[in-house]
C-alpha positions as CSV (number, residue, x, y, z in Angstrom):
1,X,-61.0,-24.5,-8.2
2,X,-57.2,-25.5,-9.3
3,X,-57.7,-23.9,-12.3
4,X,-59.0,-20.8,-11.0
5,X,-55.8,-20.5,-8.8
6,X,-53.5,-21.4,-11.7
7,X,-55.3,-18.7,-13.6
8,X,-54.8,-16.1,-11.1
9,X,-51.0,-16.8,-10.4
10,X,-50.6,-16.8,-14.4
11,X,-52.3,-13.0,-14.2
12,X,-50.3,-12.1,-11.7
13,X,-46.9,-12.9,-13.3
14,X,-48.1,-11.9,-16.3
15,X,-48.8,-8.1,-14.6
16,X,-45.4,-8.4,-13.2
17,X,-43.8,-9.0,-16.3
18,X,-45.4,-6.4,-18.2
19,X,-44.8,-3.6,-15.1
20,X,-40.9,-4.8,-15.2
21,X,-40.7,-4.0,-19.1
22,X,-42.3,-0.6,-18.7
23,X,-39.6,0.1,-15.8
24,X,-36.9,-1.1,-18.0
25,X,-38.3,0.9,-21.3
26,X,-38.2,4.4,-19.3
27,X,-35.9,6.7,-20.8
28,X,-33.1,8.2,-18.0
29,X,-33.2,12.0,-18.3
30,X,-29.4,13.3,-18.0
31,X,-28.2,16.8,-18.9
32,X,-25.5,16.6,-21.9
33,X,-23.2,18.9,-22.5
34,X,-20.0,18.6,-25.2
35,X,-16.7,20.8,-24.4
36,X,-14.6,20.5,-27.7
37,X,-11.5,22.7,-26.3
38,X,-11.2,21.9,-22.7
39,X,-8.4,20.7,-20.6
40,X,-7.5,20.6,-17.0
41,X,-4.0,19.9,-17.5
42,X,-1.6,22.7,-17.2
43,X,-0.3,23.7,-20.4
44,X,3.0,24.1,-18.8
45,X,3.8,20.7,-18.2
46,X,4.6,18.0,-20.5
47,X,2.5,15.5,-21.4
48,X,4.7,12.5,-19.9
49,X,2.0,9.7,-20.4
50,X,1.3,10.6,-24.3
51,X,3.7,8.2,-25.4
52,X,1.5,5.3,-24.2
53,X,-1.3,6.2,-26.3
54,X,-1.5,6.1,-30.0
55,X,-2.8,8.8,-32.3
56,X,-4.5,6.0,-34.4
57,X,-6.9,5.5,-31.5
58,X,-9.8,7.1,-29.7
59,X,-9.5,7.0,-26.0
60,X,-12.8,7.7,-23.6
61,X,-12.1,7.9,-20.1
62,X,-15.1,7.0,-18.3
63,X,-15.1,9.3,-15.0
64,X,-16.7,10.4,-11.8
65,X,-19.9,9.0,-10.7
66,X,-20.8,5.8,-12.2
67,X,-22.6,3.4,-10.0
68,X,-23.4,0.1,-12.1
69,X,-24.2,2.0,-15.1
70,X,-25.0,1.0,-18.5
71,X,-22.8,2.4,-21.2
72,X,-23.1,2.0,-24.9
73,X,-20.6,3.5,-27.6
74,X,-21.6,4.2,-30.9
75,X,-19.1,4.4,-33.9
76,X,-20.7,6.0,-37.3
77,X,-24.1,5.2,-35.9
78,X,-23.5,1.6,-35.1
79,X,-23.5,0.1,-31.8
80,X,-19.8,-0.6,-30.8
81,X,-19.6,-1.6,-27.3
82,X,-21.9,-1.9,-24.3
83,X,-20.6,-2.4,-20.6
84,X,-21.4,-1.9,-17.1
85,X,-19.2,0.4,-15.2
86,X,-18.7,1.7,-11.7
87,X,-15.8,4.3,-10.8
88,X,-13.2,3.9,-8.5
89,X,-13.9,5.5,-5.4
90,X,-10.1,6.9,-4.9
91,X,-9.6,7.9,-8.7
92,X,-12.9,8.6,-10.2
93,X,-11.8,6.3,-13.1
94,X,-14.5,3.8,-13.9
95,X,-12.6,2.3,-17.5
96,X,-11.1,3.6,-20.7
97,X,-12.2,2.7,-23.9
98,X,-10.1,2.1,-26.8
99,X,-11.9,2.8,-30.4
100,X,-8.9,1.7,-33.1
101,X,-8.8,3.3,-36.4
102,X,-9.7,7.1,-35.9
103,X,-9.6,8.1,-39.5
104,X,-12.5,5.8,-40.0
105,X,-14.4,7.7,-37.6
106,X,-16.5,10.4,-38.6
107,X,-19.3,10.3,-35.4
108,X,-19.0,9.1,-31.9
109,X,-22.2,8.7,-29.8
110,X,-22.8,7.6,-26.0
111,X,-25.9,6.4,-24.0
112,X,-26.0,6.0,-20.2
113,X,-28.4,3.6,-18.6
114,X,-31.7,4.1,-21.1
115,X,-30.7,7.5,-22.2
116,X,-31.0,8.6,-25.6
117,X,-27.8,8.4,-27.6
118,X,-25.9,11.8,-27.9
119,X,-23.9,11.7,-31.3
120,X,-21.3,14.2,-31.9
121,X,-18.6,14.4,-35.0
122,X,-15.3,13.9,-34.4
123,X,-13.9,16.6,-36.4
124,X,-10.3,16.7,-35.7
125,X,-8.3,13.3,-35.3
126,X,-6.0,14.5,-33.0
127,X,-8.4,15.5,-30.1
128,X,-8.3,11.5,-29.4
129,X,-8.6,11.6,-25.6
130,X,-12.3,12.1,-24.6
131,X,-13.7,12.3,-21.1
132,X,-17.4,11.2,-20.2
133,X,-17.9,12.6,-16.9
134,X,-21.1,11.7,-14.9
135,X,-22.1,13.9,-11.6
136,X,-25.5,13.0,-11.0
137,X,-27.9,13.9,-13.4
138,X,-25.0,16.0,-15.6
139,X,-23.0,14.2,-18.1
140,X,-19.9,16.1,-20.0
141,X,-17.9,15.1,-22.9
142,X,-14.7,16.8,-22.7
143,X,-11.9,16.6,-25.3
144,X,-8.5,16.5,-23.5
145,X,-5.4,18.0,-24.8
146,X,-3.1,16.0,-22.6
147,X,-3.7,12.4,-20.9
148,X,-5.5,12.7,-17.8
149,X,-3.6,11.8,-14.7
150,X,-5.8,9.6,-12.0
151,X,-4.3,9.4,-8.3
């Protein structure tokens, strides 16, 4: 009788384990868009924070509605970093990721939670300010001309 109970418990635990693995492997569906020539900054104002940011580094600003989301960043097809982020409710900024040595970066990629990786070329090394903006299931990758401000 005791061995039957252990067998039943083991079967139930194995079932939960299999269900949990299938849920975690489910792909998230997001609508990704990329804007290569975009800036919300007023072009008549000076870029007063630019001196704080190296031209040899890519800066990725994770913005808006991140809530304990897993972010994976890929450089030239290899995973560079993985982190969990939550946006600040007041500013909307979740994190700023720095990726050095811009001259050796041909391609960047991002995945949010279990989404497929979205890759894009870094064809202009002067566009090293990149925003990843999440709004519900829409994710925009934007290239800023000026350092974004958060209040």
